[in-house]
Each structure stands twice: as structure tokens, then as C-alpha cells.
BADRENGU-285892 format. One record per residue (C-alpha): residue number from 0; residue in one letter; chain; x, y, z. Coordinates in steps of 0.05 Angstrom, whole numbers, padded with zeros to 5 digits. Layout:
// residues N
   pos   code   unit        x        y        z
   NUM      a      A        X        Y        Z
...
This chain:
// residues 214
   pos   code   unit        x        y        z
     0      x      A    01728    01936    02425
     1      x      A    01731    01983    02366
     2      x      A    01750    02053    02382
     3      x      A    01750    02120    02344
     4      x      A    01818    02151    02352
     5      x      A    01833    02226    02342
     6      x      A    01884    02243    02290
     7      x      A    01924    02305    02310
     8      x      A    01988    02336    02286
     9      x      A    02039    02363    02336
    10      x      A    02011    02435    02334
    11      x      A    01938    02415    02326
    12      x      A    01925    02449    02262
    13      x      A    01911    02385    02224
    14      x      A    01858    02342    02257
    15      x      A    01814    02284    02242
    16      x      A    01794    02214    02263
    17      x      A    01814    02142    02251
    18      x      A    01749    02102    02263
    19      x      A    01736    02035    02291
    20      x      A    01807    02015    02305
    21      x      A    01823    01953    02345
    22      x      A    01872    01895    02348
    23      x      A    01823    01855    02304
    24      x      A    01814    01909    02250
    25      x      A    01887    01928    02239
    26      x      A    01959    01907    02249
    27      x      A    02009    01942    02296
    28      x      A    02083    01933    02284
    29      x      A    02151    01966    02293
    30      x      A    02190    01981    02229
    31      x      A    02265    01993    02234
    32      x      A    02276    02000    02158
    33      x      A    02324    02052    02134
    34      x      A    02269    02092    02097
    35      x      A    02224    02094    02158
    36      x      A    02283    02121    02198
    37      x      A    02302    02170    02141
    38      x      A    02233    02201    02137
    39      x      A    02229    02233    02207
    40      x      A    02301    02257    02198
    41      x      A    02281    02291    02134
    42      x      A    02225    02325    02172
    43      x      A    02267    02344    02231
    44      x      A    02226    02305    02282
    45      x      A    02265    02239    02290
    46      x      A    02269    02248    02367
    47      x      A    02191    02247    02369
    48      x      A    02180    02188    02323
    49      x      A    02236    02137    02330
    50      x      A    02249    02094    02389
    51      x      A    02320    02081    02418
    52      x      A    02332    02028    02362
    53      x      A    02306    02072    02305
    54      x      A    02238    02036    02303
    55      x      A    02172    02067    02285
    56      x      A    02108    02045    02317
    57      x      A    02057    02037    02260
    58      x      A    01984    02018    02259
    59      x      A    01965    01988    02192
    60      x      A    01891    01994    02171
    61      x      A    01845    02016    02114
    62      x      A    01849    02087    02092
    63      x      A    01772    02087    02087
    64      x      A    01774    02090    02164
    65      x      A    01811    02155    02161
    66      x      A    01783    02226    02153
    67      x      A    01808    02298    02164
    68      x      A    01759    02349    02187
    69      x      A    01806    02409    02203
    70      x      A    01868    02439    02173
    71      x      A    01862    02393    02111
    72      x      A    01903    02444    02072
    73      x      A    01963    02424    02116
    74      x      A    01964    02353    02091
    75      x      A    02027    02343    02048
    76      x      A    02061    02283    02017
    77      x      A    02134    02264    02008
    78      x      A    02171    02210    01969
    79      x      A    02242    02198    01990
    80      x      A    02256    02172    01920
    81      x      A    02216    02176    01855
    82      x      A    02191    02104    01865
    83      x      A    02184    02105    01941
    84      x      A    02124    02101    01985
    85      x      A    02078    02159    01993
    86      x      A    02093    02187    02061
    87      x      A    02040    02236    02087
    88      x      A    02052    02288    02139
    89      x      A    02027    02356    02166
    90      x      A    02069    02413    02136
    91      x      A    02050    02461    02193
    92      x      A    02094    02425    02241
    93      x      A    02127    02368    02203
    94      x      A    02088    02312    02239
    95      x      A    02085    02245    02203
    96      x      A    02015    02220    02192
    97      x      A    02021    02156    02151
    98      x      A    02047    02116    02094
    99      x      A    02010    02091    02033
   100      x      A    02028    02052    01969
   101      x      A    02027    02093    01908
   102      x      A    01966    02061    01880
   103      x      A    01894    02078    01897
   104      x      A    01871    02009    01885
   105      x      A    01911    01983    01945
   106      x      A    01868    02006    02005
   107      x      A    01924    02006    02058
   108      x      A    01955    02059    02105
   109      x      A    02006    02054    02159
   110      x      A    01990    02106    02210
   111      x      A    02047    02133    02250
   112      x      A    02040    02132    02326
   113      x      A    02051    02207    02335
   114      x      A    01991    02224    02294
   115      x      A    01944    02179    02334
   116      x      A    01922    02215    02399
   117      x      A    01909    02154    02439
   118      x      A    01927    02189    02503
   119      x      A    01866    02234    02499
   120      x      A    01822    02174    02506
   121      x      A    01851    02159    02576
   122      x      A    01872    02088    02554
   123      x      A    01936    02054    02537
   124      x      A    01961    02044    02467
   125      x      A    01962    01968    02475
   126      x      A    01889    01970    02500
   127      x      A    01865    02011    02439
   128      x      A    01907    01985    02383
   129      x      A    01927    01917    02409
   130      x      A    02000    01892    02424
   131      x      A    02057    01902    02376
   132      x      A    02052    01837    02331
   133      x      A    02118    01844    02295
   134      x      A    02185    01879    02295
   135      x      A    02216    01880    02228
   136      x      A    02275    01903    02187
   137      x      A    02322    01886    02244
   138      x      A    02384    01891    02202
   139      x      A    02374    01966    02203
   140      x      A    02360    01973    02278
   141      x      A    02408    02013    02320
   142      x      A    02447    01965    02363
   143      x      A    02429    01907    02319
   144      x      A    02368    01862    02309
   145      x      A    02376    01822    02372
   146      x      A    02380    01884    02415
   147      x      A    02316    01910    02382
   148      x      A    02282    01842    02387
   149      x      A    02268    01849    02312
   150      x      A    02270    01800    02254
   151      x      A    02296    01820    02186
   152      x      A    02232    01804    02147
   153      x      A    02157    01807    02160
   154      x      A    02134    01743    02192
   155      x      A    02088    01696    02155
   156      x      A    02033    01709    02205
   157      x      A    02038    01784    02191
   158      x      A    02038    01775    02115
   159      x      A    01974    01733    02121
   160      x      A    01942    01785    02166
   161      x      A    01957    01844    02122
   162      x      A    01938    01809    02058
   163      x      A    01872    01789    02089
   164      x      A    01860    01859    02113
   165      x      A    01872    01890    02044
   166      x      A    01830    01837    02010
   167      x      A    01772    01851    02056
   168      x      A    01778    01926    02046
   169      x      A    01777    01917    01970
   170      x      A    01713    01875    01975
   171      x      A    01682    01932    02014
   172      x      A    01704    01983    01962
   173      x      A    01749    02020    02010
   174      x      A    01796    02040    01952
   175      x      A    01742    02089    01931
   176      x      A    01739    02120    02001
   177      x      A    01808    02148    02016
   178      x      A    01828    02217    02040
   179      x      A    01894    02206    02003
   180      x      A    01866    02192    01933
   181      x      A    01808    02222    01894
   182      x      A    01754    02185    01856
   183      x      A    01799    02180    01795
   184      x      A    01856    02149    01834
   185      x      A    01899    02210    01836
   186      x      A    01933    02233    01900
   187      x      A    01894    02288    01935
   188      x      A    01961    02324    01945
   189      x      A    02018    02326    01894
   190      x      A    02074    02285    01921
   191      x      A    02140    02319    01929
   192      x      A    02203    02280    01917
   193      x      A    02258    02297    01966
   194      x      A    02316    02331    01934
   195      x      A    02382    02287    01931
   196      x      A    02418    02337    01975
   197      x      A    02364    02335    02029
   198      x      A    02360    02258    02024
   199      x      A    02436    02254    02034
   200      x      A    02431    02300    02095
   201      x      A    02375    02259    02125
   202      x      A    02409    02195    02114
   203      x      A    02475    02222    02143
   204      x      A    02437    02245    02206
   205      x      A    02404    02176    02209
   206      x      A    02470    02139    02205
   207      x      A    02503    02186    02259
   208      x      A    02446    02171    02309
   209      x      A    02476    02133    02368
   210      x      A    02456    02062    02386
   211      x      A    02430    02048    02457
   212      x      A    02487    02048    02505
   213      x      A    02536    02079    02456
């Protein structure tokens, strides 16, 4: 069953909808990569975003399913490095929203769990978004890959699933219907690259985070 899920930042100033989400229309995974861990440390919200092993629960779907209807002025974009992913967040309360590739022609967004207000629907996350299909980048997990139940790389099944999802989105023309890029393919918000000193501080805090049982 496809479900419209509210998008809401922590303070409620930025709001919107992710439409028609389901286990069949997207892909849910846990990513433990160093950058996905660094991002919430840079925003000062790691305790709300990361699990005990440093993983982030992400639902991958088409950006055409996403819209913002309130507080759009609070949507901001950060790159950890000049060539890094575009990491979108609400600057009112530093809530991560999602990650996109830096090319408008690639209709893909990974929505971070704290931005999806599944709880307001009165249903469980597994029921609405489907189960976690993969746990990746285990070499960066706190306590090690085996403790996190994660693999180092994306599974072949996940690669096929994501590739198919992106191809179908392109055939629908979803790349022209994104709240993150305009009709000319430029980002709707100018990305800010994290200053080296701030990046170092976030990485230091990330590396100092204790592993489970430590």
C-alpha cells in the first residue's frame, strides 16, 4: 500500500510531503559510511540521527515524490567537501532532510528518517516504508561490521533495485520535477561547502563517539 508521509523538521517550521511511499516504490537501508556519520555531527544532531553503530536509516526514492509546502525558506544544502553529495537540511533546527547526487538528471534522493514523520500516521516504519533491505559500509560502523550486521558494500540486489528505480524515474521525467533542482538543472538553494575547520571538528566528534558496550 502506498502512503503519503509528512515531512517535518524538528521544530516544525519546514514541512511537506513525500507521496506514495511503500516498500515497492523505494529502497530502505542503513548506511554507516563516514560521511553519513559526519553530516549529523556537523549539524549538531548526531544523537537524533545515528543509531548505536553510527548508522543512518534512509529511504531512497524519486525526488519528484517530495514537495515542501511550508517554511521552504529554511531548506538549506551542505557539502562536506567540494565534490561531495548534496546534503539537504532545515537550517531552522539543523534537521537532516535528505541526500541527492549533484546532478539534476539523476532523479534520486535518500530521505533521512528523522524528516519522515511516520509516527503521525499511527503505523510502524516497517509497515509504511518496508523493512531495511541492506546495511552497508560496515567497515565504518561503531563496534565493527559484524556487530552492526552490515556489509562493506551495497549488495547486488540493492544495486539492481536502485538502478531500476532511477531508470523508471527518468522515463517518467522525474528529473524535471524536483524540489531540489530548478528547470535549468541548478540547485534551488546554493550549496555551502563545510569549512575545513568545521569538517575536522565534526570528524573528530564522530571518531570519539563510543561503540556499543564501550
